[in-house]
C-alpha positions in Angstrom: 86.7 107.5 131.7 87.2 107.5 135.3 88.1 103.9 135.1 90.7 104.1 132.7 92.3 107.3 134.2 92.6 105.1 137.2 94.0 102.1 135.5 96.4 104.7 133.9 97.4 105.9 137.3 97.7 102.1 138.1 100.8 101.9 135.8 102.9 104.5 137.8 102.5 102.5 141.4 105.5 100.7 143.1 107.9 102.8 141.5 110.4 104.1 144.3 110.5 107.6 145.6 114.2 108.0 144.1 113.2 107.1 140.7 110.6 109.7 141.0 113.4 112.3 141.9 115.7 111.1 139.2 112.9 111.6 136.7 112.2 115.3 138.0 115.7 116.0 137.9 115.9 114.8 134.4 112.9 117.1 133.7 114.9 119.8 134.8 118.1 118.9 132.6 116.3 118.5 129.5 113.8 121.4 129.6 116.7 123.5 130.1 118.6 122.3 127.5 116.7 124.6 125.5 119.7 126.2 123.4 120.4 123.1 121.6 117.1 123.5 119.2 118.1 127.0 118.8 121.8 126.2 117.9 121.8 126.8 114.1 119.6 129.7 114.0 121.9 131.4 116.9 124.9 130.6 115.2 123.3 131.9 111.8 121.7 135.0 113.0 123.7 136.0 116.1 127.1 135.1 114.7 126.5 135.1 110.9 128.1 131.4 111.0 127.8 130.0 107.3 125.7 126.7 106.5 129.2 125.0 106.2 130.7 126.4 109.4 127.4 125.2 111.4 127.9 121.7 109.8 131.3 121.9 111.3 130.0 122.7 114.6 127.6 119.9 114.5 130.1 117.8 114.2 131.9 119.1 117.3 128.7 118.5 118.9 128.5 115.2 117.9 132.0 114.0 118.9 131.5 115.8 122.2 128.5 113.7 123.1 130.1 110.4 122.1 133.5 111.2 124.1 131.0 112.0 127.2 129.1 109.1 126.7 132.4 107.2 126.9 133.7 109.4 129.8 130.8 109.0 131.9 130.9 105.1 131.6 134.2 105.1 132.9 134.1 107.3 135.3 130.8 105.9 136.7 133.0 102.9 137.3 135.6 104.4 139.0 133.8 107.1 141.2 130.1 106.1 141.4 127.1 107.3 139.5 125.9 110.1 142.1 129.4 112.0 141.9 129.3 111.6 137.9 125.3 113.2 137.5 126.3 115.6 140.4 129.6 116.9 138.7 128.1 116.7 135.0 124.9 119.3 136.3 127.1 121.6 138.1 129.9 121.9 135.2 127.2 121.8 132.5 125.5 124.7 134.0 128.7 126.9 133.9 129.6 125.6 130.6 126.7 127.5 129.2 127.1 130.5 130.8 130.9 130.7 129.4 129.6 129.7 125.8 127.6 132.8 125.0 130.9 134.9 125.4 132.3 132.8 122.6 132.2 134.2 119.1 134.6 132.4 116.6 133.8 129.5 114.7 136.6 127.3 116.3 136.2 128.5 119.5 132.4 128.1 119.5 132.9 124.2 118.1 135.8 123.6 120.7 133.4 125.1 123.0 130.2 122.7 122.4 132.7 120.0 122.3 133.6 120.4 125.8 130.1 121.3 126.9 128.9 118.2 125.4 131.6 116.1 126.6 130.6 117.2 130.2 126.9 117.2 129.6 126.8 113.3 128.1 128.8 112.0 131.3 125.5 112.2 132.9 123.4 109.7 130.5 125.1 106.5 131.5 125.5 107.4 135.0 122.0 108.1 135.2 121.1 104.4 133.6 123.4 103.0 136.5 121.3 105.0 139.1 118.2 104.2 137.8 119.1 100.3 138.5 120.3 101.3 141.9 117.0 103.2 143.0 114.8 100.7 141.3 113.5 97.3 142.1 114.1 94.4 139.2 110.3 93.8 138.6 109.8 97.8 138.1 112.9 99.0 136.2 111.1 99.0 132.6 108.4 100.7 133.7 111.1 103.1 135.9 113.3 103.6 132.6 109.7 104.7 130.9 109.0 107.0 133.5 112.7 108.7 132.6 111.6 108.6 128.9 108.5 110.4 129.9 110.4 113.0 131.5 112.7 113.2 128.8 110.0 114.2 126.6 108.4 116.3 128.4 111.5 118.4 128.7 112.1 118.1 125.0 108.7 119.3 124.4 108.7 122.1 127.0 112.1 123.1 126.3 111.9 124.8 122.7 108.1 126.4 123.9 110.2 127.7 126.7 113.3 128.6 124.4 111.0 130.3 122.1 109.5 132.5 124.8 112.7 133.2 125.9 114.4 134.7 122.8 111.2 136.7 122.2 111.9 138.9 125.8 115.2 138.3 126.2 117.1 137.1 123.4 119.4 134.4 122.3 121.9 134.9 125.2 119.2 134.8 127.8 118.8 131.2 126.4 122.3 130.5 128.0 121.8 132.0 131.2 118.3 129.8 131.6 120.2 126.6 130.4 123.0 127.2 132.6 120.6 128.1 135.9 118.4 125.3 135.2 121.3 122.6 135.2 122.6 124.2 138.7 119.3 124.1 139.8 119.0 120.1 139.0 122.5 119.5 140.4 121.4 121.1 143.7 118.0 119.2 143.7 120.2 116.0 143.0 122.3 117.0 146.2 119.4 117.7 148.5 117.4 114.6 147.6 119.6 111.7 146.2 122.6 112.3 148.6 123.9 109.0 149.2 123.5 109.5 152.8 119.6 109.8 152.6 118.5 107.9 149.0 117.5 104.3 149.4 119.2 101.8 147.2 116.9 99.2 146.2 119.6 97.2 143.9 123.6 97.3 144.5 125.3 98.0 141.5 128.2 95.3 141.6 130.8 94.2 139.6 131.2 90.5 139.1 134.5 88.8 140.1 136.7 88.5 136.8 134.4 90.6 135.0 134.1 90.3 131.0 135.1 93.6 129.0 132.4 95.5 126.9 134.7 95.4 124.2 135.1 91.9 124.1 131.2 90.8 124.3 130.5 89.9 120.8 126.9 89.6 121.3 126.7 93.2 122.6 128.6 94.4 119.8 126.0 93.0 117.6 123.4 94.7 119.5 125.4 98.2 119.5 125.2 97.8 115.6 121.3 97.1 115.8 120.9 100.0 118.0 123.2 102.3 116.0 120.7 101.1 112.8 117.3 101.9 114.9 118.8 105.3 116.0 119.9 106.1 112.0 116.1 105.3 111.1 114.5 106.7 114.3 116.2 110.4 113.7 115.1 110.8 110.2 111.6 112.0 111.9 113.6 114.8 113.2 115.5 115.9 109.9 114.6 114.3 106.7 110.8 113.8 107.4 110.0 117.7 108.1 111.3 118.6 104.9 109.1 115.8 103.1 106.2 117.1 104.8 106.7 120.7 103.6 108.5 120.1 100.3 106.7 116.8 98.9 103.4 116.6 101.2 103.0 120.7 101.3 101.9 120.8 104.7 101.9 124.0 106.6 104.5 124.6 109.6 101.1 124.1 112.0 100.2 120.7 110.4 104.2 119.9 110.7 104.1 120.8 114.1 100.8 119.1 115.0 102.2 115.5 113.4 105.6 115.7 115.3 103.5 116.9 118.5 101.5 113.8 118.1 104.8 111.6 118.8 105.2 113.4 122.3 101.6 113.3 123.1 101.0 109.4 122.2 104.2 108.5 124.3 103.2 110.6 127.5 99.5 109.2 127.0 100.3 105.2 126.2 104.0 104.2 126.7 103.6 103.4 130.5 100.5 101.6 130.2 101.9 99.7 127.1 105.0 98.9 128.7 102.8 97.3 131.9 100.8 95.6 129.5 103.8 94.0 127.7 105.8 93.4 131.1 102.8 90.7 131.7 103.7 88.5 128.9 106.5 86.0 128.7 108.1 87.7 125.6 111.9 87.8 125.3 113.7 91.1 125.2 115.0 90.2 121.5 111.9 89.4 120.2 110.5 92.9 121.5 113.3 94.8 120.0 112.6 93.1 117.0 109.1 94.1 116.8 110.0 97.8 117.7 112.5 98.0 114.5 110.3 96.4 112.3 107.5 98.7 113.0 109.5 101.6 112.6 111.1 100.5 109.2 107.4 99.8 108.0 106.9 103.5 108.8 108.7 104.1 105.8 107.6 101.2 103.7 104.1 102.9 104.1 105.3 106.6 102.6 106.3 104.7 99.6 103.5 102.7 98.5 100.7 105.5 98.7 100.6 109.1 98.3 97.2 109.2 100.3 97.8 111.9 103.0 96.4 110.1 105.8 99.4 107.5 105.6 101.3 110.3 107.0 99.4 109.9 110.2 99.9 106.1 110.1 103.6 106.2 109.5 103.9 108.5 112.6 102.0 106.1 114.5 104.0 103.1 113.5 107.5 104.7 114.5 105.9 106.0 117.6 104.7 102.7 118.8 108.1 101.0 117.4 110.4 103.7 119.4 108.0 102.9 122.5 108.8 99.5 122.7 112.7 99.6 121.3 113.8 102.0 123.4 112.8 100.7 126.9 113.5 97.0 126.4 116.9 97.9 124.5 117.8 99.7 127.7 116.6 96.8 130.0 118.4 94.6 127.5 121.6 96.8 128.2 121.3 96.7 132.0 120.9 92.7 131.9 124.1 92.1 129.7 126.0 94.4 132.0 125.8 91.7 135.1 128.8 90.3 132.9 131.1 93.0 133.5 131.1 96.8 134.6 127.9 98.6 134.2 129.1 102.0 133.6 131.2 100.5 130.9 128.2 99.2 129.1 125.9 101.4 129.5 128.4 104.1 128.1 128.6 102.3 125.1 125.0 102.1 125.0 124.5 105.6 124.7 127.3 106.0 122.3 125.5 103.9 119.7 122.7 106.6 119.7 125.2 109.4 119.8 127.0 108.0 116.6 123.9 107.5 115.0 123.3 111.0 115.5 126.3 112.5 113.9 125.8 110.1 110.6 121.5 110.1 110.5 120.8 113.6 109.7 123.9 113.8 107.4 123.0 111.1 105.4 119.4 111.6 105.1 119.9 114.6 103.5 122.2 113.7 101.0 120.2 110.5 100.1 117.3 113.1 99.2 119.8 115.5 97.2 120.9 112.4 95.3 117.8 110.2 95.0 114.7 112.1 96.1 112.6 111.3 98.6 110.7 108.0 97.5 114.2 106.5 96.7 115.4 107.9 99.9 112.4 106.0 102.0 113.5 102.2 100.2 116.9 102.8 101.5 116.3 103.6 105.0 113.5 100.6 104.9 116.1 98.4 103.4 118.7 99.7 106.5 116.3 98.9 108.9 116.0 95.2 107.6 119.9 95.0 108.1 118.6 96.0 112.0 116.3 93.0 111.8 119.2 90.7 110.5 121.5 92.0 113.2 118.7 91.5 115.8 117.9 87.7 114.5 122.2 87.2 114.5 122.1 88.5 118.5 119.2 86.2 119.1 121.7 83.0 117.6 124.6 84.2 119.9 122.0 84.1 122.6 120.7 80.8 122.0 124.9 79.6 122.4 125.2 80.9 125.7 121.9 79.6 127.1 120.5 83.0 127.7 116.7 83.8 128.0 116.8 87.7 126.9 
């Protein structure tokens, strides 16, 4: 056990101090966005919004996220990742505090759009900062550490949110979210100030850069990324309903199953990535494995009604996620060397933001129209389309004689 513990710690060695600080800032930021998991409850219980009103607000939410990702990429290329991250954190903190005073449906929809437009400029800038603050040989593991921070933040956020609602009410969430974003911004100012932080890999733009919008291979990758997001996000909308309505699991059992995802990621993702990096496997092959495993996690739900298959399905999805996300990011970073990195990373984050808009709504509509079993068949078929996209991407890269 002691040897296993030290082996686990070894996987974190070699990461720069700046990456650790960036991970801590991301953890504070993500743990602080605890309004988001309770947003529909707040709108229904405190503002008396109907389900149709809430659905419209969530569309504003998604559009803001897409716009913020695009704007963040553009601004990062124009003024640099540090300024974008700092401005995003500070203005997001202020926006959370202001939003609690908006009570009309249209006003709140516009408010959440502006909030997400500001908040999600952080993501492409953070990915560019990650490249700057990490050495090339440690980049995928550095991203894995960031993902670890995000997962810990998303795990701690709802738990803290529940406590705050109990003692301070919903409006307390807005204040805590605002203050934590401001704290993250101040920490960024102190520890990652360009005058103090060490840049390990300069973020440069090539002469005569290729626009991401004319990069056909990247657009194929974009579609594959969107499809992966679409099937992955079912685990946060349709799958919990399936656990409850078709498998009759209790809220505690559902929570344990969903919590297993975060636990496995925290315990195994870094060692898994460190092990994979030692193998000579291309990024497209690894993304294919991740897509296939996630798709198969829905296939197994269709082929048997054995209750244990729910655990197997969750594990398949989790391993698929642990492989696909870090190496898809590594592909986007590598590809961005052909043009402007902010532009590339902005489009990379937009793919997942778009899947957020489409995935939950479509999955729920499929269940109503066809039932759970047929929905899993359709989602499995969609994952197969994702596999075909990655195969097509591989053919594009062969023509370009790239070894990704």
